C-alpha positions in Angstrom: -132.7 13.8 -74.5 -132.3 11.2 -71.4 -128.3 12.3 -71.0 -128.9 15.6 -70.7 -132.1 15.5 -67.9 -129.6 12.4 -66.7 -126.5 15.4 -66.5 -128.2 18.0 -64.7 -129.4 14.8 -62.0 -126.8 14.1 -60.8 -125.3 18.0 -61.1 -128.2 18.5 -58.6 -127.4 14.8 -56.8 -123.7 15.9 -56.6 -123.9 19.8 -54.5 -126.4 17.5 -52.4 -123.6 15.6 -51.3 -121.0 18.4 -51.5 -123.1 20.7 -49.2 -125.0 17.8 -47.0 -123.1 14.7 -45.9 -126.1 12.9 -46.6 -127.1 9.2 -44.6 -125.7 5.9 -45.3 -129.2 5.4 -47.7 -128.9 8.4 -49.7 -125.3 8.0 -50.4 -125.9 5.1 -51.7 -129.2 6.4 -53.8 -127.3 9.8 -54.9 -123.9 7.0 -55.4 -126.0 4.8 -58.0 -127.6 8.5 -60.3 -124.4 9.5 -60.6 -123.4 6.6 -62.4 -125.5 5.7 -63.8 -125.4 9.3 -65.1 -121.6 8.9 -66.1 -122.5 5.7 -68.0 -125.1 7.6 -70.7 -122.4 10.1 -71.1 -119.5 7.3 -72.3 -122.5 6.2 -74.6 -123.3 9.7 -76.1 -119.4 11.0 -76.3 -119.0 6.9 -77.6 -121.8 7.9 -80.2 -119.9 11.1 -81.0 -116.1 9.8 -81.2 -115.3 11.0 -78.6 -113.3 8.9 -76.4 -111.3 11.1 -74.0 -114.5 12.2 -72.8 -116.0 8.6 -72.7 -112.2 7.5 -70.5 -113.1 10.8 -68.3 -117.0 10.0 -67.4 -115.8 6.1 -66.9 -113.8 6.8 -63.9 -116.3 8.9 -62.3 -118.8 6.0 -62.8 -115.9 3.4 -61.6 -115.5 6.4 -58.7 -119.8 6.5 -58.2 -120.6 2.5 -58.3 -122.4 2.1 -55.6 -121.8 -1.9 -55.9 -117.8 -1.3 -55.0 -117.6 1.5 -52.9 -113.9 3.6 -53.7 -113.4 4.0 -49.9 -111.6 7.9 -49.1 -110.8 10.0 -46.9 -114.0 13.0 -46.7 -110.9 16.0 -48.2 -110.0 13.7 -51.1 -113.9 13.6 -51.6 -114.8 16.6 -51.1 -112.5 17.5 -54.5 -113.7 14.6 -56.0 -117.1 16.4 -55.8 -116.2 19.3 -57.2 -114.3 17.8 -60.6 -117.2 15.7 -61.6 -119.9 18.0 -61.2 -116.9 20.6 -63.4 -116.8 17.9 -66.0 -120.9 17.6 -66.0 -121.1 20.9 -66.3 -118.6 21.2 -69.1 -119.5 17.8 -70.8 -123.3 19.8 -71.2 -121.5 21.9 -73.7 -119.0 19.7 -74.7 -120.3 16.9 -75.2 -123.4 17.0 -78.4 -124.4 14.1 -79.8 -125.6 15.0 -83.6 -129.0 14.2 -83.9 -130.3 11.0 -86.2 -132.1 11.9 -90.0 -135.3 11.3 -91.1 -136.3 8.8 -93.8 -136.9 11.8 -95.8 -132.9 13.2 -95.1 -132.1 9.9 -95.9 -133.6 9.7 -99.0 -133.1 12.7 -99.8 -130.9 15.1 -98.3 -131.4 18.6 -99.3 -134.3 18.0 -97.9 -132.8 17.8 -94.3 -135.4 20.1 -92.5 -138.5 19.3 -93.9 -140.7 17.0 -91.2 -142.0 13.7 -92.0 
């Protein structure tokens, strides 16, 4: 749930960065939000055994990291912003982890849908 919420927050941050040229302080905040969301998706994709998605989001995290920023021309950054936005949108449907079983589901496999 946290990863899905962070995906939506990063989609909003990327959309804001695309339509609005933020000042330096807001730009760093937007980079931080996108980087953290990308790292959460890396962990989610790794648990779901989707290594290609993990590598894609690791590259997004490196691109948007606020510690060592990557300097790109404005035109190229806009294209990368759109590509990252599309990647986050696609990942909402493509990268999902299976929920963990409850204790009763582990002990009695035929009672998977019953709650404790």
